[in-house]
VMD Tcl script that draws the C-alpha trace (Angstrom):
set ca {
  {8.56 -9.14 46.06}
  {10.17 -10.04 42.65}
  {7.81 -12.98 42.32}
  {4.88 -10.72 42.29}
  {6.49 -8.32 40.24}
  {7.18 -10.80 37.50}
  {3.52 -12.25 38.03}
  {2.11 -8.83 37.46}
  {4.43 -8.05 34.37}
  {3.15 -11.45 32.91}
  {-0.49 -10.38 33.35}
  {0.20 -6.99 31.71}
  {1.73 -8.82 28.85}
  {-1.50 -11.25 28.64}
  {-3.75 -8.51 28.63}
  {-1.79 -6.24 25.81}
  {-1.41 -9.66 23.73}
  {-5.34 -10.06 23.85}
  {-5.87 -6.51 23.05}
  {-3.27 -6.17 20.25}
  {-4.60 -5.67 16.75}
  {-3.71 -7.74 13.83}
  {-2.43 -4.97 11.59}
  {0.76 -5.29 13.57}
  {1.17 -9.00 12.85}
  {4.15 -10.01 10.86}
  {2.20 -11.42 7.84}
  {-0.30 -8.61 7.69}
  {1.13 -6.44 4.89}
  {1.63 -9.37 2.55}
  {-2.29 -10.39 3.02}
  {-3.22 -6.64 2.93}
  {-1.33 -6.43 -0.33}
  {-2.85 -9.72 -1.60}
  {-6.49 -9.05 -1.09}
  {-6.45 -5.43 -2.21}
  {-4.89 -6.68 -5.39}
  {-7.06 -9.49 -5.97}
  {-10.18 -7.99 -4.77}
  {-10.20 -4.41 -5.26}
  {-10.48 -3.10 -1.71}
  {-8.68 -0.43 -0.06}
  {-5.60 -1.45 1.46}
  {-6.36 1.23 4.05}
  {-10.04 -0.44 4.63}
  {-8.31 -3.79 4.98}
  {-6.02 -2.25 7.73}
  {-8.53 -0.80 9.50}
  {-10.49 -4.22 9.90}
  {-7.36 -5.68 10.88}
  {-6.68 -3.31 13.38}
  {-10.18 -3.69 14.76}
  {-9.58 -7.70 15.50}
  {-8.08 -9.01 18.41}
  {-6.56 -12.58 19.11}
  {-8.74 -14.63 21.17}
  {-6.94 -17.47 23.21}
  {-10.22 -19.19 23.88}
  {-10.80 -19.63 20.21}
  {-7.24 -21.43 19.91}
  {-8.42 -23.53 22.79}
  {-11.75 -24.46 21.34}
  {-10.54 -25.45 17.85}
  {-7.89 -27.84 19.37}
  {-10.73 -30.21 20.94}
  {-13.79 -30.41 18.47}
  {-16.48 -32.98 19.72}
  {-16.25 -34.97 16.70}
  {-12.71 -35.90 17.54}
  {-12.79 -35.84 21.31}
  {-15.70 -38.00 22.00}
  {-16.81 -41.25 21.33}
  {-20.19 -41.86 19.29}
  {-22.24 -42.80 22.26}
  {-21.17 -39.69 24.18}
  {-21.49 -37.47 21.16}
  {-24.95 -38.81 20.45}
  {-26.28 -37.88 24.11}
  {-25.13 -34.43 22.96}
  {-27.61 -33.96 20.20}
  {-30.13 -36.76 20.33}
  {-32.26 -36.33 23.23}
  {-35.85 -35.83 24.28}
  {-35.34 -31.95 25.20}
  {-34.01 -31.37 21.80}
  {-36.56 -33.15 20.15}
  {-39.26 -31.40 21.96}
  {-37.36 -27.88 21.47}
  {-37.34 -28.86 17.62}
  {-40.98 -29.59 17.41}
  {-41.77 -26.19 19.10}
  {-39.49 -24.66 16.81}
  {-40.97 -26.51 13.85}
  {-44.68 -25.43 14.65}
  {-43.62 -21.86 15.11}
  {-41.99 -21.67 11.88}
  {-44.12 -24.44 9.82}
  {-44.76 -22.03 6.90}
  {-41.13 -21.21 6.25}
  {-40.09 -24.88 6.53}
  {-42.75 -26.23 4.35}
  {-42.09 -23.44 1.86}
  {-38.20 -24.02 1.71}
  {-38.52 -27.84 2.05}
  {-40.67 -27.69 -0.93}
  {-38.85 -25.10 -3.04}
  {-35.77 -27.15 -2.63}
  {-36.89 -30.60 -2.59}
  {-35.59 -31.35 0.78}
  {-37.06 -33.53 3.67}
  {-38.47 -30.75 6.22}
  {-37.22 -32.47 9.35}
  {-33.65 -32.46 7.85}
  {-33.81 -28.76 7.84}
  {-34.98 -28.68 11.43}
  {-32.46 -31.25 12.51}
  {-29.46 -28.90 10.84}
  {-30.47 -26.09 13.07}
  {-31.15 -28.03 16.16}
  {-27.69 -29.90 15.92}
  {-26.01 -26.55 14.69}
  {-27.59 -23.96 17.10}
  {-30.37 -25.64 19.13}
  {-32.75 -23.91 16.78}
  {-30.99 -20.48 16.91}
  {-30.61 -20.30 20.79}
  {-26.69 -20.66 20.47}
  {-25.36 -19.09 17.32}
  {-21.96 -18.07 18.85}
  {-20.45 -15.61 21.16}
  {-17.47 -14.38 19.12}
  {-16.89 -11.51 16.63}
  {-16.41 -13.23 13.32}
  {-13.70 -10.75 12.37}
  {-11.69 -12.03 15.81}
  {-12.29 -15.59 15.10}
  {-10.96 -15.52 11.43}
  {-7.94 -13.46 12.09}
  {-7.03 -15.45 15.16}
  {-7.02 -18.97 13.01}
  {-5.84 -17.28 10.19}
  {-2.70 -15.66 11.53}
  {-2.14 -17.67 14.66}
  {-3.18 -21.16 13.92}
  {-0.73 -22.85 11.76}
  {-2.34 -26.11 10.80}
  {-5.13 -24.45 9.07}
  {-4.04 -20.93 8.84}
  {-4.41 -20.70 5.01}
  {-7.95 -21.98 5.32}
  {-8.98 -19.77 7.77}
  {-7.34 -16.59 5.99}
  {-9.19 -17.62 3.02}
  {-12.34 -17.53 5.05}
  {-11.30 -14.14 6.25}
  {-11.07 -12.94 2.70}
  {-14.71 -14.27 1.91}
  {-15.93 -12.56 4.96}
  {-14.63 -9.12 3.77}
  {-16.34 -9.91 0.54}
  {-19.56 -10.54 2.42}
  {-18.92 -7.27 4.19}
  {-18.87 -5.38 0.86}
  {-21.71 -7.21 -1.19}
  {-23.91 -7.08 1.74}
  {-23.21 -3.84 3.13}
  {-22.46 -5.08 6.53}
  {-20.08 -3.70 9.24}
  {-17.54 -6.58 9.53}
  {-16.84 -5.82 13.25}
  {-20.39 -6.41 14.43}
  {-21.43 -9.95 13.12}
  {-21.08 -12.61 15.76}
  {-20.70 -16.42 15.08}
  {-18.91 -19.46 16.27}
  {-14.97 -19.86 17.52}
  {-14.46 -20.89 13.73}
  {-16.30 -18.24 12.39}
  {-19.64 -19.84 11.24}
  {-22.59 -17.84 11.06}
  {-26.34 -17.84 11.78}
  {-28.81 -20.39 12.28}
  {-27.43 -22.68 9.99}
  {-23.73 -22.04 10.91}
  {-22.55 -20.87 7.44}
  {-18.55 -20.05 7.09}
  {-18.34 -17.15 4.97}
  {-17.55 -19.17 1.69}
  {-20.47 -21.16 2.02}
  {-22.43 -17.96 2.91}
  {-21.36 -16.63 -0.49}
  {-22.07 -19.76 -2.44}
  {-25.31 -20.95 -0.94}
  {-27.27 -18.31 1.24}
  {-30.35 -16.91 -0.28}
  {-32.75 -14.21 0.06}
  {-35.86 -16.52 0.76}
  {-38.34 -13.73 1.69}
  {-37.28 -11.83 -1.12}
  {-36.55 -8.38 0.74}
  {-33.11 -7.86 -0.68}
  {-31.02 -9.11 1.83}
  {-29.43 -12.55 2.77}
  {-29.76 -12.41 6.46}
  {-28.97 -15.82 8.06}
  {-28.70 -14.16 11.55}
  {-32.08 -12.86 12.35}
  {-34.23 -13.90 9.38}
  {-35.57 -17.54 9.84}
  {-36.75 -17.46 6.17}
  {-33.45 -16.68 4.86}
  {-31.38 -19.15 7.14}
  {-33.76 -22.19 6.66}
  {-33.87 -21.24 2.75}
  {-30.05 -21.26 2.68}
  {-29.66 -24.57 4.56}
  {-32.27 -25.97 2.08}
  {-30.13 -24.40 -0.83}
  {-27.14 -26.02 0.59}
  {-28.60 -29.66 0.64}
  {-30.23 -29.01 -2.82}
  {-26.87 -28.02 -4.46}
  {-24.99 -30.82 -3.05}
  {-27.24 -33.35 -4.50}
  {-30.05 -34.05 -1.81}
  {-32.40 -36.98 -3.49}
  {-34.94 -37.46 -0.71}
  {-35.79 -41.11 -2.06}
  {-34.34 -44.49 -0.66}
  {-32.59 -44.96 2.54}
  {-30.16 -42.46 4.23}
  {-28.44 -44.48 6.59}
  {-29.49 -47.94 8.27}
  {-28.42 -49.66 11.47}
  {-26.94 -52.93 10.64}
  {-27.84 -55.99 12.81}
  {-25.13 -58.39 13.84}
  {-21.45 -57.85 13.81}
  {-20.90 -59.29 10.08}
  {-17.89 -61.46 9.27}
  {-14.21 -61.35 9.26}
  {-13.93 -58.61 6.62}
  {-16.07 -56.09 8.32}
  {-13.41 -53.80 9.70}
  {-11.70 -53.89 6.12}
  {-14.59 -51.98 4.79}
  {-15.45 -49.88 7.71}
  {-14.55 -46.38 8.35}
  {-12.54 -45.81 5.06}
  {-13.65 -42.38 4.49}
  {-16.80 -40.46 4.03}
  {-17.10 -41.39 0.18}
  {-19.31 -44.18 -0.89}
  {-16.60 -46.19 -1.40}
  {-17.88 -49.78 -1.20}
  {-21.02 -51.54 -2.72}
  {-24.07 -53.50 -0.90}
  {-22.66 -56.59 -2.50}
  {-19.48 -56.04 -0.59}
  {-21.09 -55.48 2.69}
  {-23.17 -58.62 2.24}
  {-20.17 -60.51 1.38}
  {-18.61 -59.13 4.68}
  {-21.32 -61.03 6.41}
  {-23.82 -58.27 6.95}
  {-27.51 -58.89 6.08}
  {-28.93 -56.05 4.14}
  {-32.36 -56.06 2.78}
  {-34.13 -54.53 -0.34}
  {-31.20 -52.84 -1.43}
  {-29.33 -53.92 -4.94}
  {-26.03 -55.30 -4.89}
  {-24.48 -52.43 -6.93}
  {-25.74 -49.60 -4.82}
  {-22.85 -47.17 -3.70}
  {-22.51 -47.17 0.23}
  {-20.20 -46.59 3.02}
  {-19.81 -48.72 6.08}
  {-19.10 -46.83 9.65}
  {-18.15 -48.54 12.94}
  {-19.23 -46.25 15.72}
  {-18.22 -46.65 19.44}
  {-21.69 -47.58 21.10}
  {-22.45 -47.74 24.62}
  {-22.42 -51.47 24.70}
  {-19.92 -52.23 21.78}
  {-19.61 -51.57 18.30}
  {-22.25 -50.47 16.16}
  {-22.27 -50.55 12.34}
  {-24.22 -48.29 10.08}
  {-24.58 -48.66 6.45}
  {-24.69 -45.07 4.67}
  {-26.08 -44.10 1.25}
  {-26.10 -40.93 -0.87}
  {-28.02 -38.54 1.13}
  {-26.02 -39.43 4.28}
  {-22.91 -38.49 2.26}
  {-24.96 -35.15 1.55}
  {-25.35 -34.45 5.03}
  {-21.43 -35.01 5.50}
  {-20.72 -32.02 3.13}
  {-22.38 -29.75 5.64}
  {-20.04 -31.26 8.32}
  {-17.14 -33.37 7.32}
  {-18.02 -35.93 10.15}
  {-19.89 -39.25 10.21}
  {-20.75 -38.84 13.81}
  {-22.32 -35.47 12.99}
  {-24.48 -36.75 9.85}
  {-25.65 -39.71 12.02}
  {-26.63 -37.20 14.69}
  {-28.48 -34.94 12.32}
  {-30.35 -38.12 10.83}
  {-31.18 -39.77 14.15}
  {-32.70 -36.28 15.28}
  {-34.46 -35.83 12.08}
  {-36.24 -39.12 12.55}
  {-37.01 -38.34 16.30}
  {-38.35 -35.04 15.16}
  {-40.32 -36.52 12.48}
  {-41.96 -39.05 14.59}
  {-42.83 -36.38 17.43}
  {-44.07 -34.18 14.70}
  {-46.07 -36.65 12.71}
  {-49.56 -35.75 13.60}
  {-48.90 -32.19 12.34}
  {-46.77 -32.83 9.34}
  {-49.01 -35.02 6.83}
  {-49.37 -31.86 4.54}
  {-45.47 -30.83 4.70}
  {-43.74 -33.77 2.75}
  {-41.90 -32.02 0.23}
  {-41.13 -33.61 -3.44}
  {-38.86 -36.42 -3.50}
  {-39.36 -37.44 0.19}
  {-39.78 -40.93 1.14}
}
mol new
graphics top color blue
foreach p $ca { graphics top sphere $p radius 0.5 }
foreach p [lrange $ca 0 end-1] q [lrange $ca 1 end] { graphics top cylinder $p $q radius 0.2 }
display resetview
């Protein structure tokens, strides 16, 4: 009998914990004072927002196992570069051809990259996140010590969005990490790069496809997208003894083509002094090597993962090939 009593007591505690609001958190008063002083919020309003938020254990579980870290490349690729995702992307491209053309041309970004981003991020808007953004950011900002400072900063950015855009902070939905809309912008990215592309006076990346795609295109433009020259190329062979000294040294372009050639790889039609990064991926049949250029690095600004950027690029190439008969007139300035 005692066993069942304590089991019931534990279940009640878990339920209360899940429903508890963050205004009672040990660090809540300091946060309220900080954001109220720095940004001019009413302390009572901030407390009301925190009172509305609740801790989500599933968010804490999800952030501990991101696919970029948990899976090898050949498994990660099978999630995003598939025939079904390509077909869905062509359907999405066809449905929103005018918006994609306009945003790609306005920001000089390849249209297939825009489609691929929303394809990887949200399956073209089908999976934009089931969590309330306020729950995600408070859970991670107050109860996830490894990145609490970052997510608390994003919580502040989200409160600023609510004020600037006239939105109810309790109503917006997003991912377990607080990413929002078709392009999965975190709040700081929303404030920096979201645009009112259709000119209706609102920046709506949740339900307005024009704003969502325009915002993604603006993000790439602001991060220096060039659209000329190679983005990434697969290297044939295994190179020489120095290959692994160059591979996976970070996302920055910290090598040159000359160094890659000296490591034993054949690289055609590219100058020796061009900055590049070499990546080794776990392929299904062994190591795969990829040589990344400037625009690949720009893709990693969207998500700081070489696997992510490679998946986006490969999906974009599949989309472009599948949509080729219909896209002759949509190539933007600066595309190859």
